[in-house]
N, C-alpha and C positions, 0 to 999 in steps of 0.2 A: 634461680633462673638460669636455664641454659640460653645461650645466644650464639647467633652466627652472625659474621661479618660479612655484609653484602654492600654493594652499592644500592642506592635507591631503585634504579631500572631492575639489577638483578632480583631486589626482593619484590618489585612489582611483578615480574614475570612469574617468580617462584608461587606468588599467592594466587595469581590467575590459574596456574596448573593445579593448583590444590583445589580449586573451585568444582564441584561436581553436581550431577543432578541424575534424574532417574527419568527413563522413557519406555514404557512398556515393561516396567518392571526391572529393567537393566541400567547399571549406573555406567553413565558416560560423562564424558568432559561436558561442563556446562560452556565453557569457550573453547571451541574445537581448533581455532586459528586466529591468526592476526594478519590483517592486509597492511601493507607497508611501502611508503615511497620515502625512501632515506634522503636527508640532506643535513646540512650542519647543525640544525636543532634537535636530532634525534639518531644520527648515524653511529656516532661513538659512544653514547650510554646505551639506549634502548636498542640500538642495532647489535651491539657485542652481546647483550644480554639474550636476546631472542636467537641469535646464531649459537650460544651455548645451550639453550633449551632444545634446540633441533626437533626432533619429532613430539616431544612430548607438547609443544606449542607451535605447531608449523607457521611459517610465515609464508604468505602468498603476494607477489608483486602483481601490480596493477599498471596502467598507462595513465592513469588521472586520478587525484585523491577524490574527487567527487563521485568518479564510478566506482572506486573500490569501496567507499562508504554505502553507496546504493546497493552494491553487491552484499555487503554485510549485512544490510537492512532486509534485504529479500530474502537472504539465508534465513534469518530471525522468523520472518512471517512465514515462510514456508515450515519451520520448525513449530509453528504456532507457539513462539517464545518461549519454549523450552530451553533452546541453545540460543547463543548469540556469539557475534564476533566482535573483534576489538580493530581498531583501525590507529595507526601512527603516521605522522606527517612530520616535515620540518615546520621551523616558524614561518611566516610572511605568507605568501600565496599558497605553499602547500596546506597551511591551517585553513586559511579562509575558503580555500575551495572545498573543504569538507562542510561549511555552513549551511549550505543549502540543503545537504543530506541530512543534517542534524535537524533543520526544520521540517523535512519531510517525516523524519522517525518521531518527531515530537507531534505531529498532526496525525500520525496513524497508530500513537501508542505504542511504538515498537521499540526494543532495546538494542543500542549499539553503543559499545565505549570508546570513545573518542580521546586519542592520546597524541595531541598536537604540541610540538615543540614550542618551547617559549624563550624569552630572554633569559639572560644570567641574572640570577638573583642576587649575586654580590655586585652587580653592575659594574663590573671593573671595565669590562669593552662595551662602554656604553657609548653611542648605540651601537649594536651588535648588527651585522649585516640583515637587512629586511625588517629591522625594529619600526614599528608605528610608534611616534612618539606624541603624547598629549602634553601640550605646552604646561598645561594647569596640574596634571596628575602624573609624576612617574609610574605609579602602579599599573596605570591603563596600558595594555597591549593589544594587539589584533584579536588575541584570543577572547578578550572581552566580547567579542562579536557573537560568542556562543552562549553568553547567559540568557537571552531571552528566549533561545531554542534549546534549552538543556533543562532535563526535569533536576539534576543536580549538576552543580559545576563547581570546581576548586582549582588553585592554582597551587601546586608543590613546590614550596620555596624552602623546605627543610626536609631532609631523608625520613625523619621519624614521623613526619605528618600522614606517611602511609598507613600508620597504626591506627589512624581515627578515620582517615577519609575514605580507604579501601571497603571497609565495611558498610559505611552508608552508599557508596556507589554500588555496591553489589545488591544491596538490598532494594534501592531504587530500580536497578535493571530487573529484578525477580520479582518484584511488588506487582500484581496484577492490577492494582488501584492507581498506583503512580508509574507505571512503567514508561520508559521513554529513553532519551539519549542522555548519557552521562560523559560529561567533559572533565578529564583532568589535565589541565595544562602544565606541561613538564618542562620547567626551567632545565635548560640544558646543562649547566653546570652542576645542578643538583642530581641530575640523572647519574653523574658520575662520583658524586660523593657517597662514603660508606658510612655504616651506622651499625651497632650492634643489635639487632633486630632478635625478639624472643623466639626461640624454636616453635615454640606454641602456636604462633602466627601463621605457621606454614601448615599445620594440620590439616588434612582434608575435611572437606565440609561438604556433605550433600544437601543442596538447597532445592526444595521441593516447592512446587507451586501452591501458593497460598490458596486456600477455598473457603472464604467466609459464608457461613449459612445465613439465611434470611432471619430477619428480626421477628418474633411471633406476632407482634402487633400489625408490623408492615404486610406479612404474609395474611394474615387474616383479612385486612382491608384489601389486597389485591384480590384474594379469593371472592370476598362479598362483592365485589364490582363484577369480576367476571360471572358470577353466578346470575346477575341480575341484567346482564347484556343478551341481547338478542341478536345483535348483528356485529360479533367481535373478529378482529382481525389479529395475528401476530406478526411483527416484523422483526426479522432475523437479523442482527449485525454482526460484526466481525468478531464480537465477544462470545458468539457462540461456537465458533470455530476455535478460537483461543482457549476457550474452555474445556475443548473436547466433548461439547454438549449436543453434537448432531443426533445422536441416538436418544437422548432424553427429549430433544426438540420432537423427534419424530413420534416418540411414545405419548406425548401430551396431545400431539396434534392428532394422531389417529384414534386414541382412545377417547377423545372429547368432540372430535369433529370440527377442528379448528383450522382455518384456512392460514397458510405461511407465505408472507411476502418476503423478499430479500434486498439488502442493500447491496451496494457495490461489494464491500468488505465482507458482507454474509454471504454472498452469492456461492452456492454449492452445499450450504447447511443441509438442504434436502436435495435429492437427486430431482433433475429437471422433471422427471414423469413421476415422482411422487404424488400419490392421490390428493394429498393435502397442499402441494405445492401450487402457488398461483403466479410465479414468476417475479420479475424485478419490480422495484416499486420507485415511483418518484418521476422527476425529470424525465429519466431514462428507463420509465417503467413500461411493464405490460398494461394493455387495456383491462385486463383482469384484475390484478393488482390493485390499480388506480380506480376502478371503479368501487371495488370491496371499500377500500380509504374514504372513499367520499362519502359512502353511506355509513359505515361503520359507527357503532354506539360506545365502542370499547376498543382500545388499541393496546396491545401488550407488546412493546419495544423492548427487545431483549439484545444487549449488548451494543448499542449504537448510540451516536450522538444526535442522530436526526437532522443532519445538518441540511443546508437548503437545497441541495439536489434531492435528497431523501423526502424531504417535506414539501417539496415544489414550493421553495421561499414561503413556507407556512401557508399554503393555500389548500394543500391535498386533502386534509380533514375538513368535510364541507358540513356535517351534521353537528348542530349548535349543541346537542347532547353527548358529544362523544366525551368519553373519559379517558385518559391517557394514563399507563402504569409504564414506568420506565425500571427494568431491571438492570443493575450495572454493578460492577465493583466499585466503582468511582463515585461517592456521593455527589460531586461535581456534577457528572453526567446525569446521574439519576434522577436530579431535581429539575432538569432542564424543561423549557416549555411549560411550566406549571404541572409537571406531572406528578402522579402519586408515585412516591419513590419504593423500590424494592431493593435495597442495597445488599447484593449477595453474589456468589459465584452464579454464572448461568446454568451450569449443569445442577447445582444444588437446589436453586431455586426453580428450576423447571421440573425437577423430580419432585419437590415439595408441592407444586401446583398442581402437578398430575395427580398426586395421593390425596390432596385436601378437596379437590374437584370431584372426587369419587361419586359416581351416579349422574353427575350433570352432563347434558349434551347440548351442543349448539343446535337450535331449531332447523328441522331439516329442510324449510325453504331456504335457509341462508346457505347451507351445505350446498343444496342444488345449485343455487345462483352460482356460488364459487365454481364449483364443476363446469357448468355450462360456459362461464366467462373464460375459464381456462381453455375450454376446448376450442371456442372462437380463437384465442389467442393462438395456440397451436398452429390453426391453419393461416393466420396472418404470418408467422414466422416461416412456413413452409413457402408462401407467396414472396416474403422479402428475399429469401435465400435461394431461391431457385434462380438457375441461370437462365439467360435472355440472349438475345440475338442485337442486343445493344452495342455500339462502337466500343465502348469501355464500360467495363463492369462496375457496379458499386460496391462500396466497402461491405455491405451485409453479404453480397453475393460471393466474395473473397471469403469472407468468414464463414459463410455456409459450406464452401468447398472444403476448407480445413477440418472444420467440424466433422464433416461425414468421413474425413480421413483419420479422425482422432478415435482413439480408445480409451478406456478406463485407466490407462497408465499414462496418459498424456495430459500435460498441465500447459495451460494458457497464461502466458505473460503478456501483459501491456500496461500502458500509462499514458494519460494525456491525450488531448485533441477530441476528435470525433470518433475514435475507434473504441474508446471505453463506452461510450453510450451505446454501440451497435453492440458491442459485446454483452454489456448488461441486459439489454433487451432480447439478444437473439442465439447467443451462444447456450448450448445445451451442455451443462456440466452433469457428469455421471454419479460424482462422489465428492464428499469433502475433500478440499484442498487441491483441486484440479483447475480452479479459476484463481489466478493471480494478477489480479489488476489494481495499480496504485491510484487511487483517485482522491484520498484526502487532501494531499497536496498538489495531485494533477502536474506532476514533474517530468516534462520533456525531457527525454535523455535517459530517463530510467530503465527503459524497456531492455536493451541489451545487457547493460551491467546486471539489471534484476535477474535477467536469464542466466547469468553465470551464477549468481548467489543460490538461485533454485534449483540449479542443477547440483552444486555442491550440496545442497540439502537433500535431493532426491535423485541420486546418482542413476538410479534404474528407470526413471520416468523419461519419456519423450518431452522435451521441454521445448515448446514452440512460442517463439516470439513474434508478436505482431506490431510492427512499427510503421508509422507514416514516414515519407522521406524527409519531412521538417524536423521529427525527432532524432533520424537517422543521423542527419547533419550536425545535429548539436553533440551528440555523443556516441561515437561508433568505434573507439578504440579497443574497447574491450572484446570486439570480434578476435583481435588478436591474442588477448587474454585469454580467451575461450580455447582457442587452438592449442596455446602454449600450455594450458593446465589439464587439456584433455576433457574438457566440458563441452561436449557435441551438443549444439543448438540446431534447430531449424528456424530461421529468421526469416520471416515474409515481409518484403518491404512493399507498402502500397503507395506507388509514385503519383500524386495528384498535383505534383509540379508546385508546391507551396504549403501555407497553412490554411488546409480546405475548410477546416472546421470554424476558425475565427472568420475567413472570408463569408461563409454563409452567416454566422452570426453577425457580421458587420452590414452585409445587405438586409438581413431581417430587421436591423434597427434602422433602416433608412439610408444608411450611408453608402457612398458607391465604393465599388471594389477600389481598394488602396492599400499598398504595403502588405499584402499576405500572399497572394500567388504571386509566383516568380513575374509573370507578365505583368503584373499590376506594380511592381516595385520599380524604384529608379534604377534603369539600365541603359546601357548603349547597345548590348545584345543579351538575349537569353540563352547560355549556353546549356545544351542538355547534360544533365549529370550521368556519367556512366557508372552506376552503382555497382555493376558486375565487375566492372575493371577495378574499382577500389574495393570491394570486398575481396576479390581475388588477390590483390596485393597486401592485404592484411592476414593472408593465410589460409582463407576459407575456399571452398569451393562453391561457385556461383552461376546462376544462369537467369535468362530473363523469358517469361512465357508471355503470349500473346492473348490466352483467353483462360477461360474457368476450365476447361477440360485439359489443358496443358498446365495448368496450375496442379491440378489432381495428379497427373502423371509425375509432375517434377517433386510434389511432397511424398508421393512413395519412394522415389528416388532418395530424396534427403533422409529418410529414415533408415536407408541400409548404408547410408555414408560413413567414412570412418572418421570424420572430423565436422567441425559446424558447415552448414550450408546457408547460402542465402538465395532466396528466390525473390525476383523483382517483377512486378506487374504494375503497369498502369491502369488507373483508375479515374471516375469522373469526379471532380472536387464538388459538384454541386448536388449530387444525389445523397439523400439520407432518409433514413425509413421513418415516413410519415405515422405509421401505427403506433398506438400507444404514447406514452409521453404525458408529460403536465407542463402546465406554465413555470417559466422561471423569471425572476426578477432582475432583467438587465436595464438599468437606468437610461433612458433616452433623452438627449438633450432638450431644455424646455424651450431654447430660442433655436433658429438656424435660418439661413439664407436660400436653404434647399428645401423645396414642398416636399420632398419624400422623407426627410426627417421630420417636418412638422406633422406629417400624416402618421408616421410612426409613433410621435409623441401622443399624439390623440389617440391611438389605438391603445398605446401603453396606460395613459390615463384612465381610458375607459375599462381596461383589464382591471386594474386597481379598483375602481368604484364597483364595478360588478361583482368583483371578489368580496369586497368589504359587505356589500348590501346582501350577498348570500350567507 
């Protein structure tokens, strides 16, 4: 057996370079880059190995470990999980900064390889700088925080362990059923230790996405249920996009007359104006999709977990005779909500369903109802997004202006707060991949970092980041990263002077405005934040606009700019789109000294009893 003597870090890098994938018939690197912030836990070992790799495995520098991991995750999402990136940090705060990002990737079923530095395996300099000590277990380090938010976790305490651990890690990262974050905690002394690795370990491997076909019996059960239905509805989730199943979905829907609603992750599976599209579903859904869901006697959910925002906390489906079929590569998700499972790749399942339903059509009355409901919803969207003479615009009016200036090469990026709800309802997505909203973990601070990741994945797209002032203040350093890397973004900052979404929710549950808007938080004075000066200081070009008309003009200027642009506009924190939507279970205190809370509790209890009775 021919061997090569390498340090553990050098072997890791060489193995990652050897991993390949296919996209549109072309072989490309599976892992096209590594994000790194160096420290004493990774600079000497992995840092030197990455330097030697050069352009074979490019290294990108960020300003924050959480942000770089978010950028990596956004890249993987934009690439439909066909490619992903790695992230390395030092031990201590550098490592734990990435835990939030790991949780986000876990909730979103997205691949990212996390390589945090760790303590010395030999324990000679014990405790090393930044080491967390468990008084009863010396094997515990800060990196154990990654265990519950990783699909696969290992601590590398010997260089030869890579021979076993790396294949398992890569299989997890590329398995559509088990996809998610992988953490390999890298003991810093072991990174520098050498071992005679087999040359065969580094032979190039082309990893193709696994596409399991449907079980014959499960497929037959699903077909029988669909054929027996009179009011069916498809719910398209993110799995449709990750599978590249949009064409298969369109074919099934068009051939058999099925209406298609979309989750946050699945939005764009069909173009917004597709004849079978009925818009978003759930708490932030269209009136069309939600009314169909309420009456449906059969729901075919494809590539979705049907989490509470999608199912309106389990209250969306009101027909007691409704049957649910869940298409998913993961059996864990396919059996949720007492569903009839169809465990399979979305594209293969949808293709098989279309074939086996040959000759069957949705009753014309149900098809007509779907079309008329969607026509009404489109009118509601026009009303909500049209500019008015109000002193401050709503979020809906801002996104309407941006949407009018967007085209088929525009990708919208957002996360958390009220904006994802408005975008889910109102943003008109022309094609798959043009809508990129992180909402499974609803992570404030994802937006700008995510925009950088999307731009790296789609360099020819116009990438627009829509972010509230609250999220902007949580994580904005990647504006500088975007300028440094030449990742030109257009960032629209909606300044409602606080956390407007939670302020509205707070008051809806009977509470007084408290600690959400800046004016309602503890302060001696409220200082207006100059976002234009701040963004300019980070290297972007920036301007503030005073109206929707000015916003539209500024957006056109941003598209012609040579670097990232930030456009700031003041918005009304109290206005949200009332049309559409569904109930969401937010528990209200049973007892309170305040009458408004007691009234809200009574309304909450009545809603629960009414929904149970229905």
